[in-house]
N, C-alpha and C positions, 0 to 999 in steps of 0.2 A: 353464947355457950363456949366454954373453954375446951379446947381439944387436948386430951391427955397426952403426955409425952411418952415416947417409946423408951422402955427400960432395956438396956442391953443385958441379956441373960446368959449367953454362952458364946464362946469363941474357941473352936477346936480346929486343928489342922494336922495333916500328915504331909508326906513329901509330894503327893499328887492330888490332894483334896483339902478344901477348907469349908467350914460350916460356921455360920453365925445365926443367932436367934435373938428376937426382941419380943417384949410383951407389954401391953398397956391395958388399963382398966377404965373403960368409958363410964361416965356417970350413969347413963341409961343403957344397959346392955351387958352382955357377957364379956369376959376377958377376950382380948384379941391377940393373936400371935402372928409373927412374920419371921420367915427364915430365908437364908440365902446359902446355897451350896455351889461351890465352884470346883469343877473337875478339870484337872490338867491332862492333856493328851488322851482324852476319851472321845470316841466317835459317837455321833448321834445314834447309830445303830446299837452300839454297846449299851448306852444308857437306856434306850428303848427296851432292849432285851432284858436288862436288869430289873427295870421297874414294872414291866408288863408281863413277865414270864416267871411264874413262881418256880418252875423246875430249873430254869437257867440260874435264878438267884441262889438256889441251894448249892450250886457247884462251887 
């Protein structure tokens, strides 16, 4: 069985963040997606607060 190749779908960046996304279509199953986000100069606490706290994210 041949493994489908990942297709590069997006590449965006700012001065302190970069985002990449890929997609592939397996023969048997739904589409699969993979993404990678890199934050420069962000503490683990800041990222935790941003992703886990809706009120913090709205600021």
